[in-house]
C-alpha positions, 0 to 999 in steps of 0.5 A: 858831907865829908871834906875833901881832906878827909875823903882823900886821907880815907882813900889813901889809907885804904889804898896803903892798907890794901896794898900791904895786906896784898903783899903779906898774903902774896908773901905767905902764899909764896913761902908756903907754896914753892916747896910743893913744886920744887925737888926735895933737895931744894926743900932741904936748902929752904930750911937751911936758908931760914936758919941762915936768915935767923943768924943774919938777922942777929948781925943786922941788929949789931951792924945795922942798928948798933953800928958795930961789926962782928966776925964771930957769928959763925963761930958762936953758931958752931959752938951751939951746934956741937955743945948743945948736940953733945948735951942731948946725945946719948953718948954725951950728957944725955939731957932732955931736948928742952934742957939742951936747947936752953943751954945752947941759947944761954951759951950763945948769949954768954959768948956774945957777952964775952965780946960785948962787956970788955968792948963796951967802950970800944968801937970800930976796928977794935971790936972787929979784931976782938970778935975775930979773936973769939972766932979763932979761939972757938975754932981752936978749942971747941971745934978741935974736940973729936968727942964734940964734932964726931971725929968722922963717926956717924952720930945721929940726932933725931928731930923731935916732935913739936907739940905732937907734930912730927918734923922728921920730913924735910918739908915739915922741918922747913915749915917749922924753920919758917915759923921760927924765922917769922917769929924772929922777924916779928919780934925784932920789928917790934923791938925796932919800933919800941923806945929801946929800938929808937934809942939804939938807932940814936946811939948809932947815929950820934952817941953824944946826942944819945948821952945828952938825952940820958941814953947809955950807948954802952948799955945798948951796944951790949944789948945789940950783941946779946940779941945777936947771940940769942939769934945765933943760939936759935940758929945753932939749935936748928942746924942740929936738927937740919943735919941730924949729924955733926956738920963739917967744921968748915961751915963755922970757920972764920970765912963763914962769918964773912959770909954771914956778914955779907947777907945784911950788907947786901940786903940793907939794914932797913928791911928784915924781910930783905935779909931773909930773902937774900939769905934764901938767894945766897943758899939756893943760887949755888944749886941753881947755877950748878943745875944750869951748868950741869957740873957746877962749873963754868967752862974755861977752855979745855977741861972744865973740871980742872979749869972751871970756876966752882959755884959755892955759897962762899963765892956768892958771899964774896961777890955779894960783899963787893957788890953790896958795898961798892954798887948797891950802897949802904942802904942795900937792896932792901933800902933801894926797893923801899926808896922806889916804893916810897917814890911811887907812893909820893908820885901817886899821891901828887897825882891824886892831889892834883886831880882833886884840886882840878876837880874843885876848880872845875866845880867852881867851889872850894873844898871845906878845909882844903887849900890845895897845899901839899906838905912834902915833909909828912906822910899819912898812912904811907901817903903825903899829908894835906895841910888843912886851912893853910896849916900843916 
């Protein structure tokens, strides 16, 4: 006969697993199904949102896990867009796509290393200023070369076939970007749960304690920037295929780095999925608001076109930074939602434990190995643990 503790834990584990599987299944259906019921331009924006999320996930590692700030992410993405595209173009170096893609990722990692290595023993404002310096340097050097950016010429970059599957249509390319985004989330989630991820989090929390345990804060700070560079490189390669032609310089200037930074700040650093959802929200919201207001303006008196407020991702990002910092707090939307879910799980667990204790008392017997004590400091499969025989 199973003890009351084992039965309770079995039920709690099954419930938590079923809820998690249901949430994953619902998320997959939503991510796949929504593109079949929206206009085509929303599908294009969905691909852009996936790419933006990849770049923002790199910032999540730097800002949320390593405790530093980077204002050069947009510039690194732009450098990859222009240089990797030039490496592949017929009027450029004419490299094969895979060689150009490897060059783009290595370039992004190298640029991140340029930030990380000299600033390994610095932090805070100094790192912020140096990353902004790299951003401005990229704008004044790479972004100012017409042979890289196109200079007003129409330069076409074709989308390649992936394992014989064409991604030429916006819908197919969205699914390709979605697969890349999911892969990045899974890899980063595994890294966070590894000993290196825990060490990086300890470095952010207390560098002296990390050093006392033999963990090098400088090594993990450099690693965080290199991971962010890899994400920026992947995002840059996908942006090349998204636009097919060199995009405008404004998309990779300094203000865009603030827009990138707003995404993990609003989403919080605890949930990687929340970062992807906020990136989707920031990308689609301007179009939603433009559709509602018909001309993408809010009327302010006479003549909305000249007195109105134009919706743009940058406006959303600016409002997001203020909203995320002052109202949502340091844990972000993802942290707030996770806190709410944990609170509901704890309340449900307490109700089940109370019901179990009442059942034992009504039956006039004691459950084997269960003394009716709940340990509020531990969890078992996402639920509260039960102390057996008076011991936690």
